[in-house]
C-alpha positions as CSV (number, residue, x, y, z in Angstrom):
1,M,5.3,19.5,15.5
2,S,3.4,16.3,16.1
3,P,2.7,14.3,12.7
4,F,-0.3,15.0,11.1
5,L,-0.6,11.0,10.7
6,A,-1.3,8.2,13.3
7,Y,1.5,5.3,12.8
8,E,2.7,2.2,14.5
9,D,6.7,2.3,14.6
10,K,7.9,-0.9,15.8
11,A,11.6,-2.3,16.3
12,D,13.8,-4.4,19.2
13,S,17.0,-3.1,19.7
14,G,19.2,-4.5,17.3
15,A,17.1,-2.7,14.2
16,S,19.5,0.4,14.0
17,S,21.8,-1.8,11.2
18,R,18.7,-2.4,8.9
19,T,16.8,-0.3,6.7
20,P,14.0,1.1,7.5
21,L,10.5,-0.5,6.3
22,V,7.5,2.3,5.9
23,L,4.2,0.5,4.6
24,V,1.6,2.1,2.9
25,H,-2.1,0.3,3.2
26,G,-4.5,0.3,0.6
27,H,-8.1,1.2,0.6
28,P,-10.4,1.3,2.3
29,F,-8.2,-0.6,5.1
30,D,-5.8,0.7,8.0
31,H,-2.2,0.1,9.0
32,T,-3.3,-3.2,10.5
33,M,-3.3,-4.7,7.0
34,W,0.2,-5.2,7.2
35,A,0.1,-6.9,11.0
36,P,1.4,-9.9,9.8
37,Q,4.7,-8.3,8.5
38,L,4.9,-5.8,11.3
39,A,5.4,-8.5,13.7
40,A,7.5,-10.5,11.3
41,F,9.6,-7.3,10.6
42,S,9.9,-5.3,13.3
43,A,12.6,-8.2,15.4
44,G,15.6,-6.8,13.8
45,R,14.2,-4.1,11.9
46,R,12.1,-0.6,12.3
47,V,8.8,-0.6,10.7
48,I,6.9,2.1,10.1
49,A,2.8,1.3,9.3
50,P,0.9,5.1,9.4
51,D,-3.0,4.8,9.0
52,L,-3.3,7.2,5.6
53,R,-5.4,10.5,5.8
54,G,-8.9,9.7,6.2
55,Y,-8.8,5.9,7.6
56,G,-7.9,4.6,10.8
57,A,-6.7,6.9,13.4
58,S,-5.9,9.1,11.2
59,P,-7.9,12.5,10.9
60,V,-10.2,12.8,8.1
61,T,-10.3,15.7,5.3
62,P,-14.1,15.4,3.6
63,G,-13.9,16.4,-0.2
64,L,-11.0,15.2,-2.1
65,V,-7.7,14.1,-1.2
66,P,-5.9,13.5,-4.3
67,L,-2.5,11.0,-4.1
68,A,0.0,13.6,-4.4
69,R,-1.4,14.7,-0.6
70,H,-0.7,11.1,0.6
71,A,2.7,11.3,-0.7
72,Q,3.2,14.5,1.0
73,D,1.5,13.3,4.6
74,I,4.0,10.3,4.2
75,E,7.4,12.8,3.2
76,E,6.3,14.7,6.3
77,L,5.9,11.4,8.3
78,V,9.4,10.2,7.4
79,D,11.1,13.6,8.1
80,H,9.4,13.6,11.6
81,L,10.7,10.4,12.6
82,G,14.2,11.1,11.5
83,L,14.6,8.5,8.4
84,D,17.2,9.2,6.0
85,S,16.4,6.5,4.0
86,F,14.6,3.6,4.0
87,V,12.4,0.7,1.9
88,L,8.8,1.8,0.9
89,A,6.3,-0.8,0.3
90,G,2.8,-0.3,-1.0
91,L,-0.1,-2.2,-1.8
92,S,-3.5,-1.1,-4.2
93,M,-3.7,2.7,-3.2
94,G,-1.0,1.9,-1.1
95,G,1.4,1.2,-4.3
96,Q,0.2,4.1,-6.3
97,I,1.3,6.8,-3.0
98,A,4.2,4.8,-3.2
99,M,4.9,5.7,-7.0
100,E,4.2,9.1,-6.4
101,C,6.3,9.5,-3.0
102,H,8.9,7.6,-5.8
103,G,8.2,11.0,-7.8
104,R,8.5,13.3,-4.9
105,F,11.7,12.2,-2.8
106,G,13.2,8.6,-4.6
107,D,16.5,9.6,-3.4
108,R,15.7,8.3,-0.1
109,I,13.9,5.2,-1.0
110,R,16.6,2.1,-1.1
111,G,14.1,-0.1,-2.2
112,L,10.2,0.0,-3.7
113,V,7.5,-2.6,-3.1
114,L,4.5,-2.7,-5.1
115,A,2.2,-5.0,-4.6
116,D,-1.3,-5.5,-6.1
117,T,-1.1,-2.3,-7.9
118,F,-1.1,-0.5,-11.2
119,P,0.5,2.3,-12.8
120,D,-1.7,3.8,-14.8
121,P,-3.9,7.1,-15.2
122,E,-8.0,6.7,-14.6
123,T,-10.2,6.4,-17.5
124,P,-13.4,8.1,-18.5
125,E,-15.4,5.2,-17.5
126,G,-13.2,4.3,-14.1
127,K,-13.6,8.3,-13.2
128,K,-17.5,7.7,-13.1
129,G,-17.2,5.2,-11.2
130,R,-15.2,6.0,-8.4
131,N,-17.3,9.3,-8.1
132,A,-20.6,7.4,-7.8
133,L,-18.9,5.2,-5.7
134,A,-17.5,7.8,-3.6
135,D,-21.6,8.9,-3.5
136,R,-22.9,6.4,-2.5
137,L,-20.7,5.7,0.9
138,L,-21.3,9.3,1.7
139,A,-25.0,8.2,1.4
140,E,-25.3,4.6,2.7
141,G,-21.8,3.7,5.0
142,M,-19.0,1.3,4.3
143,R,-21.0,-2.1,5.1
144,G,-23.2,-2.5,1.9
145,Y,-20.0,-1.7,-0.3
146,A,-17.4,-4.2,2.7
147,D,-20.3,-7.2,1.9
148,E,-20.2,-7.1,-1.7
149,V,-16.1,-6.6,-2.5
150,L,-15.3,-8.9,0.5
151,D,-14.8,-12.2,-2.2
152,R,-12.7,-9.7,-4.2
153,M,-10.2,-7.9,-1.7
154,V,-9.5,-11.7,-0.3
155,A,-10.1,-14.9,-2.5
156,P,-13.5,-16.9,-1.5
157,Y,-11.5,-19.4,-0.3
158,A,-9.3,-17.3,2.3
159,D,-9.2,-18.3,6.2
160,P,-12.2,-17.3,7.8
161,E,-9.9,-15.2,10.2
162,V,-8.0,-13.1,7.6
163,K,-11.9,-12.4,5.8
164,A,-13.2,-11.4,9.1
165,H,-10.1,-8.9,9.6
166,V,-10.5,-7.1,6.0
167,H,-14.2,-6.5,6.7
168,R,-13.9,-4.6,10.1
169,M,-11.3,-2.6,8.2
170,M,-13.5,-1.6,5.6
171,T,-16.4,-1.3,8.1
172,A,-14.4,0.5,10.4
173,T,-13.6,3.2,7.7
174,P,-15.1,6.6,7.8
175,P,-17.0,7.0,4.2
176,E,-16.1,10.9,4.7
177,G,-12.2,9.3,4.4
178,A,-12.8,6.2,2.0
179,A,-14.9,8.9,-0.7
180,A,-12.4,11.6,-0.6
181,S,-9.5,9.5,-1.6
182,L,-11.9,7.9,-4.1
183,R,-12.6,10.8,-5.8
184,G,-8.6,11.8,-5.5
185,R,-7.3,8.4,-6.8
186,A,-10.0,9.5,-10.4
187,E,-8.0,12.3,-10.9
188,R,-4.4,10.3,-10.7
189,P,-1.5,10.7,-12.9
190,D,0.4,8.0,-15.1
191,Y,2.8,6.5,-13.3
192,R,4.1,4.3,-16.3
193,P,6.9,7.4,-17.5
194,L,8.3,7.4,-13.7
195,L,8.8,3.6,-13.4
196,T,11.5,3.5,-16.4
197,G,13.5,5.9,-14.1
198,V,13.3,3.8,-10.6
199,A,17.0,3.2,-10.4
200,V,16.7,0.9,-7.1
201,P,16.1,-2.3,-6.8
202,A,12.0,-3.2,-6.9
203,L,9.6,-6.1,-5.9
204,I,6.6,-6.8,-7.5
205,V,4.4,-9.0,-5.8
206,T,0.5,-10.1,-6.8
207,G,-1.7,-12.8,-5.7
208,A,-2.5,-14.9,-8.8
209,D,-6.5,-14.9,-8.1
210,D,-6.0,-10.7,-7.9
211,T,-9.0,-9.7,-10.6
212,Y,-8.5,-5.8,-9.1
213,T,-5.0,-5.9,-10.7
214,P,-4.5,-8.7,-12.3
215,V,-0.8,-10.6,-13.0
216,S,-0.7,-9.3,-16.6
217,D,-1.0,-5.6,-14.7
218,A,2.4,-6.8,-12.5
219,E,4.0,-8.3,-15.8
220,A,3.6,-4.9,-17.1
221,M,5.4,-2.9,-14.3
222,H,8.3,-5.9,-14.0
223,S,9.0,-5.0,-17.7
224,A,9.2,-1.1,-17.1
225,I,11.4,-1.5,-14.0
226,P,14.9,-1.9,-14.8
227,H,15.8,-3.5,-11.3
228,S,12.6,-5.3,-10.3
229,A,12.1,-9.5,-9.3
230,L,8.6,-10.4,-9.6
231,H,6.7,-12.7,-7.8
232,V,3.3,-14.2,-8.2
233,I,1.5,-16.0,-4.9
234,D,-0.5,-18.7,-5.7
235,G,-4.0,-19.3,-3.1
236,A,-4.6,-15.3,-2.6
237,A,-6.5,-12.6,-4.3
238,H,-5.9,-8.4,-3.6
239,L,-4.2,-9.1,-0.4
240,P,-1.5,-12.0,-0.6
241,N,0.5,-9.9,2.6
242,L,-2.6,-11.4,4.6
243,E,-3.9,-14.0,2.9
244,R,-0.3,-15.9,2.4
245,A,1.6,-14.0,4.9
246,P,4.4,-16.8,5.2
247,E,4.9,-17.0,1.4
248,F,4.7,-13.1,1.2
249,N,7.0,-12.3,4.2
250,E,9.4,-14.8,3.3
251,I,9.7,-12.9,-0.6
252,L,10.3,-9.6,1.5
253,R,13.1,-11.0,3.5
254,Q,14.4,-11.7,1.0
255,F,14.4,-8.7,-1.2
256,L,15.0,-6.4,2.2
257,A,18.3,-8.7,3.0
258,G,19.8,-7.9,-0.6
259,I,19.3,-4.2,0.3
260,D,21.0,-4.9,3.9
261,T,24.2,-6.5,2.1
262,H,24.6,-3.6,-0.6
263,P,24.5,-0.3,1.5
264,S,24.1,2.6,-0.4
């Protein structure tokens, strides 16, 4: 049976000895958000980057798509690919999906990477805001929203090619898919109790200039997760994996090397 999600699955001939890496993108992007990591880590490691339901080349489910549905899609994909264990990395909404995945099938996750994300449930004001934005995207499309938030997604001083890539991803996202995830994310649970039970190595990364998920959010997760490391990347906002790819990749490389040398 074919998986529901479109995905990229990259590896070279020497990848079998290292822990696979699964990358979960944020909103409103697609798997190409991870292009620098797919290029860097598929030399010697199997790297899987799906398009979430409603994004990229994956089918759209209109209405409301909760984080639990996204996590179930990830579980079905790794089942299809025969991955018994792997490192799971998520950024922003992808980080919240990674937390949901840990709650569903944490026994298969060898390491957890949480980038520019936070575990708190939505506030009443936040619920209204996400639902209002969903309505707006359905009525107007993605371009106006993409224009408005570009300089928060990446820092105003970011490389023009990175800015262009981020803008393309946002404008290419189907409004129905983005809206459905916004409505689902507005109903998300509180993941803070889950974090205290994370027993595997965890890497927390954030951009120093991220205004969506400020450094204080990352520090709170670091305090909650027993076996965690925190890295703040200077010169980056909400997408340090793109804005400062060499620095992000080196931090991730060291984290993965530690997992590879201490098999479960």
